[in-house]
N, C-alpha and C positions, 0 to 999 in steps of 0.2 A: 504493500500500500504506500510505501514511500514516506512522505512528510505530510502531516495534517495538524490543524489547530482547532481549538474550541474555546469559546469564552463564556463564562458564567458570571452574570451580574449578581454579586452577593448582597447588594443593597436591596434589590427588588426580588431576589430569589427566582431568577429566570435566565434564559439564554440572552446574550447581549446582541440581539438582532439589530442590524443596521450599523454596527460599529465598523469603522474603516480601519484597515490593516495594511501595512506594507511589508513585503518580504525582500530581504537583501542577501546577497552573498557577501562575505567579508574576507579580507586578507590584510592583517595588521590593522592599521588605522583607516584603510580604504574600504568603502562599502559601495556595492553596485546594486541598484534597484532591479529586482527581477519582475515584480508585479505588485499592483495595488488591487485590493478587492474589498468588498463589503460583506459582512457576515450575514448569512441567511436567517430565517426564522428560528432555526435550531442553534444559532450562535456559531455556525461553522461556515467554511468556504463551500462553494457548490461542488467542489471536487478536490482531489489531493493537490497540495501545493507543488509537489513533485511525485511522480510515480516511481516505482523501484527501478525502472529502466533509465530514468534521467537523474535520480538522486546520486550525488557524489560525496565522497569523504571530504570534509572541510568544515568551515565555520560559516554560520548564518546569523541573521538578525531578523526578528519580527518586531515591528513597531505598531503598537495599538493606540488609537486615538481616543483615549479614555475620557478626557474632559469634554470633548465635543459630543461624545455619546451621551454622557450624563446630562449635559446642558440640553440636548435634544429631547431627553426624557423629562425635562422640566425641573431638574435638580438645581437649586440655587447654590452655585459654587462661589467660593471667595475668589477675589482677583488679586494676584494670580492663583489659579487652582493649585491645591496641594499636589495632585497628580495630573499633569497635562497629557503626556504620552508615557506609556510604559514600553521600555525597550528591553527585549530579551535577546542576549547573545548566547549562542549554544553551538556545540560541535556535533558533527555526524562522524562517528568513528567506523560504523559498519553500514555501508550503503545498501546492503542486502536485507537490512532489518527495517521494521516500521518504527518511525519516530513520530510520536504524537506529543504536541506541546500545548497543553491546556493552560488557560489563564483564569484564575478566580480573582475578581476585581470589584472594588467599591471606590468611591471618590477618595478614600483615605488609606487604602491598603491593597496589596496584591500578593498573589502566591502562584507559583508554577511548579511543575514537576514533569518528569518524563512519563507520559501516560502510555496506555496500551491501545 
């Protein structure tokens, strides 16, 4: 299955439908945009970010537009917001395995892990 992501809005207890996300490949301090997408009603991209055939060993970055998502949901955030964007840098050591990168997020906290 390659690489996938899923975002859960822990403030409202639901998937983060409509959140904008960007995927980058990284090398040192350099980042190259691969694609931008908006999460569907289940808080997921509409397909894998990479399938097993195109996933490569290396480093990657996901950037989640957290403040814009919560503002669109009507949450009154301070200016500047505590969390504007959440950036996750992670490595792929085994391109033949599935890497799932979930994000649990509220306007004030976030957590991630390697999911299944």
